[in-house]
N, C-alpha and C positions, 0 to 999 in steps of 0.2 A: 545769967541774966535773961529772964523771959520778957520780950516784950511783945505787946497787943498791937494790932493794927489799927485799933482804935485811941490809943495815946495820940494826946498831942504833940506836934512837931516840936522838935528841940532847936535850941538857937546855938551857933556854933561852939560856945565856950561848955555848954551842958555837953555837947559830944565830945568834946575835946576831954572834959572831965570824966566822961564814962569809958572811953577807950583808951585813954594813956597819951592820944596823939595830941602833937600841937595843933594852936588853930591854924598856923602856917600851912603844916603839911595837909589838914582837911582842906582848906583853899585850894592847895595844889592838885590834889585828889578830884576836887569838883570842878576846877579850871580844865582839866583832862578829861572831863566826863564818866571818869569812875563813880561819882555819886552824884545825886539830883537833889538840888536845893530849888527853894522857891524863895521869894523876899516877901518879909510881912509888910504890913501897912506903913510900919514904921523904918522899913528899908533892910531891917536886918535879915539875914540870911536864916532859913529855916530848914531842918532835915525830918525826914519822917523816922520814925522809931529804929526801921529796919536799917539807917544808915551807920547804927551801932555795930551789929554784924559784919556790914559791909566794909568800915573801917577796919576792924579786926583781922577781917581776911585779907584785906590789902597790904596791911603791915605784915601779915604772915608771908604771904608771897613775895613782898620785897626781902623780907629775911632770907627767904629762898633762894635769893640772888636774881630775880627777875625784876626788869625795869618796869616803869611805869607804860611806856610805849608797846611793851609786852603783853602787860595786864590788860591795857585796853581793846587788845585783840582775843582776849580771853572770851569763851560763851559767859553770858550772865549768869548762868549757874552757879559759875566759881565765884561770884561777888555775893551773893545773895544768901548764903548759907554760911556760917561762921565754922571755920575748920572743914568745910568741903574737902572731902578726899580727892576728887577729881571727877569731871566729866568726862566721858567717853573722848571729848573732842580735843582735851587737853593731854591726854596722857601721853602722846607723841612728844609734844613740847617738852613736858617734864621729864620725860626719858632722856631728850636730845640735851636739855640742861645738866642733867646728871652726868651725862658722856662726857661734857664739856670740863666739867668739874672734876672727872676723876682724870682727865688728860693732863689738867692743870697742875692737880696734887701730883702726879707720877711727874711731870717736868717740875716741879719746886724740889722733890724728892731727888732728883738727880742732880741740880743744881746743888743742894745741899752736900750732897757726897762729892760732889767734885769741889765744893769750899772746904770740908772736911780734909781730902786728900791734900790740898795746897796746905792747910795749916799743919797736917802731920810732916809734909816735906819741910816746912818752915822751921818746925821744932826740931827737926833731925831725929826725930822718933823719940826725943828724950822728954817725957812725961805725957801726962794724958792730954787730951784735948778737951776741954771743958763741954761738959753734957749740958746742955739745956732744951728743954721740952716745953712747948708751948701747949697750954691747954685751952 
């Protein structure tokens, strides 16, 4: 969806429909300074057309495990372009997040194997331990 800077500002409901985000989430992003809104004469919140890309990018960053507080510290270039790969200023943060996730995954795998061993010990080795894989 391409937006022109000359398009009219949109109300929060239109922004929610365009992005799939809830109005509550959009208000939360706005309150934390991730979006810029203005107020119309009627008191309604108005967002520039670029907010569509910003909300989608914020959702993408949250889905990657970043908190609102962390996203607030990202350079503006990370929020202006939907799907922006990374600004050079943010690459280190992304690498550290990936390393943290790798450590958490390794720890979960160790715990899983400990539990598996306990189950095997409890069964006395008779019969298989059920295999469940989460996708």
